[in-house]
C-alpha positions, 0 to 999 in steps of 0.5 A, a space after each residue: 319048098 315054099 310054094 305060095 307067098 302072101 303077095 299072091 294070096 287072094 281073099 278066099 276059103 281053103 287057103 294053105 300057106 306057110 308063114 313065120 310068126 313075127 309078133 304075138 299081139 295078144 293071147 286069148 283063152 283059146 287063140 292068139 292074135 299074131 302078125 304072120 309073114 313071109 318075104 313078100 309081106 305080112 298079115 294079121 291072123 287069128 291062130 288057135 292055141 295060146 301058150 305053145 306059139 312063139 315068134 320065129 316059129 314057122 307054121 304050115 297053116 290052113 284057113 281063110 282070108 278076108 283082109 285078115 287071116 283066120 287059121 283053122 289048123 296048123 303044124 310047126 315046120 322045123 326045116 325051112 329056107 329062112 330067106 323064104 320068110 324074111 326080107 332079103 336084099 334084091 341084088 345077089 349077095 355074092 355080087 355085092 361081096 365081089 364089088 366090095 373086094 374091088 374097092 378094097 383091092 383098089 384102095 387098101 394097099 398097105 400091109 397093115 390095111 390088107 392084114 386087118 381086112 383079111 383078118 375079117 374078110 378071109 374068115 369064113 365064119 365072119 363072112 357067113 355072118 356078115 352076108 346074112 347080116 342086116 343094117 338094122 331092125 327097122 331103121 334102114 337096110 332091114 333085110 338079110 344082106 342089108 349089112 353088106 349092101 349098106 357097107 358097099 354103099 358107104 365104101 363107094 361114097 367114101 371113096 368118091 368124097 376122098 377123091 373129090 376133097 383129096 383126103 390125106 388118108 384115103 386108104 384109112 377112110 375106105 377100110 374104116 368104111 368097110 369096118 364101120 358096122 362090123 359089130 352088127 354081126 353080133 348086135 342083131 339076131 337075124 334068124 327071124 324075127 329080126 331083133 337085138 341080141 343080148 350083147 347088142 342090147 348091152 354094148 351096141 355095134 360101135 363098142 362091139 366093132 372096136 372090140 373086134 378090131 382090138 382082137 385083130 390087133 392082139 393077134 399080131 403084136 407090134 405089127 400095127 402102128 399106133 396111128 393106124 389103130 387109133 384112126 381105124 378105131 376112131 372112125 368106128 367110134 365116131 361114125 354116128 357123128 354126134 353124141 346125141 346120135 350114139 357116138 361115144 366121141 364126136 368127129 375129130 378126123 377128116 376120115 370120120 367126117 367123110 364116113 359119117 356123111 357117107 353113112 348118113 347118105 346111104 342109110 337115108 336114101 335106102 329108107 327113101 327107096 323103101 318108102 318109094 316102093 309102097 307109095 304111088 307117084 305124086 302122093 304123100 308117103 306115110 310118116 317115117 321115124 328115121 327121116 322124121 317126116 312124110 315125103 311127097 313122092 
């Protein structure tokens, strides 16, 4: 069990703490300069050793801290709780999943919709990956459980927009909102530090998501109508909105416009929430790459 965390660590000698290697900045003859972290923060550290250290290793270390960490000795920990070392969604993940189910039960009523939803969300292997998934490596919802939190946010905004503007196919829109980022369960490696998988690098979550839906459809030949499949896949393909934002096709359905706006709102406001957490009121935030500006908060 991890007992001490970086957020509580004060500058002093005789420190003992366990941390994960997030990045090796450079290696010298007898030491490595690394970024070490747990779920509460990160610190630059000098660690003895050169070739035996790798990102993702968890070290129990002893040393001293004076802004940076000077490691005197360490041992590699093999058994640990991953959520002690990686940022995690604040809300209980099961509460998020239950609320997703409430929206699904309210809006997804057809046999096609229920069947496609159940193919993924009644599959224990998929659900475990989904609950531990991230919304992104750095752009938004970049923490364990972030994928589920983002998906719920997009579902809720989609449902509101559908009702406000009397969408003709509210069920399709809400279900597609739930499925729009399912490819991320295979796009990212969430075991720490967060990074892209080879499949994620080669294909990306939009292509992977369409492949996953195709797999579900093939399980039940002649069950799904062509229009239903085209619209669900179209929403996944088009949810980034424009070609320059990574959509293979630009939006050309009412549902895909709604999901694109819902996705953009939820992702952007999550990034702003993260900036607020580390910015004092009435001061400027740091420059953020996603929103391409500083914010006066």
